[in-house]
C-alpha positions as CSV (number, residue, x, y, z in Angstrom):
1,M,-168.5,-19.4,33.2
2,N,-169.0,-20.3,29.6
3,E,-171.8,-22.8,28.8
4,E,-169.4,-25.1,27.0
5,D,-167.1,-25.2,30.1
6,K,-169.8,-26.4,32.5
7,E,-169.4,-30.0,31.5
8,N,-165.8,-29.8,32.7
9,M,-167.0,-28.8,36.1
10,T,-169.5,-31.7,36.5
11,F,-169.4,-33.9,39.5
12,I,-171.3,-37.0,40.7
13,T,-172.9,-37.5,44.1
14,Q,-175.3,-40.1,45.4
15,D,-178.1,-37.7,44.5
16,G,-177.1,-37.4,40.8
17,L,-175.0,-35.4,38.4
18,W,-174.3,-31.8,39.2
19,E,-172.8,-28.9,37.3
20,F,-171.6,-25.5,38.6
21,N,-173.1,-22.4,37.1
22,V,-170.3,-20.1,38.2
23,L,-166.6,-20.5,38.6
24,L,-165.7,-21.4,42.2
25,Q,-163.7,-18.9,44.1
26,G,-161.5,-21.3,46.0
27,V,-157.8,-21.3,46.6
28,M,-157.0,-22.4,43.1
29,N,-159.4,-20.2,41.1
30,G,-159.7,-17.0,43.2
31,P,-156.4,-15.3,42.4
32,P,-156.4,-15.9,38.6
33,T,-160.0,-14.9,38.3
34,F,-159.4,-11.7,40.3
35,Q,-156.4,-10.9,38.1
36,R,-158.4,-11.4,34.9
37,V,-161.1,-9.1,36.1
38,M,-158.6,-6.4,37.1
39,H,-156.8,-6.8,33.8
40,N,-160.1,-6.4,31.9
41,L,-161.1,-3.3,34.0
42,I,-157.8,-1.5,34.1
43,G,-155.6,-3.2,31.6
44,E,-155.5,-0.1,29.3
45,W,-154.2,2.0,32.1
46,K,-151.3,-0.3,33.0
47,M,-148.6,1.9,31.6
48,G,-150.1,5.0,33.3
49,I,-150.1,3.3,36.7
50,C,-146.4,2.5,36.4
51,S,-145.5,6.1,35.4
52,S,-144.7,9.2,37.4
53,L,-148.4,10.1,37.2
54,S,-149.4,7.1,39.3
55,R,-151.2,9.1,42.0
56,R,-153.5,10.6,39.4
57,Y,-154.4,7.1,38.1
58,L,-154.8,5.7,41.6
59,D,-157.2,8.5,42.4
60,L,-159.1,7.7,39.2
61,L,-159.3,4.0,40.2
62,E,-160.6,4.9,43.6
63,N,-163.4,7.0,42.0
64,I,-164.3,4.0,39.7
65,W,-164.4,1.6,42.6
66,R,-166.7,3.9,44.6
67,T,-169.3,3.9,41.9
């Protein structure tokens, strides 16, 4: 989470003011965060995955995820 976004995630309890240091992985944030990470990791291979060589690219992804 960017430092400037932390103030938007601030909440108040009886113990004081609190800010999250990381983005919560709840029902609302989990899927878009996962999609963004996958896009950043494999976005450049998007066309290759949709092509007839998809098995090759899937094998490559499996190797990447194992490391």
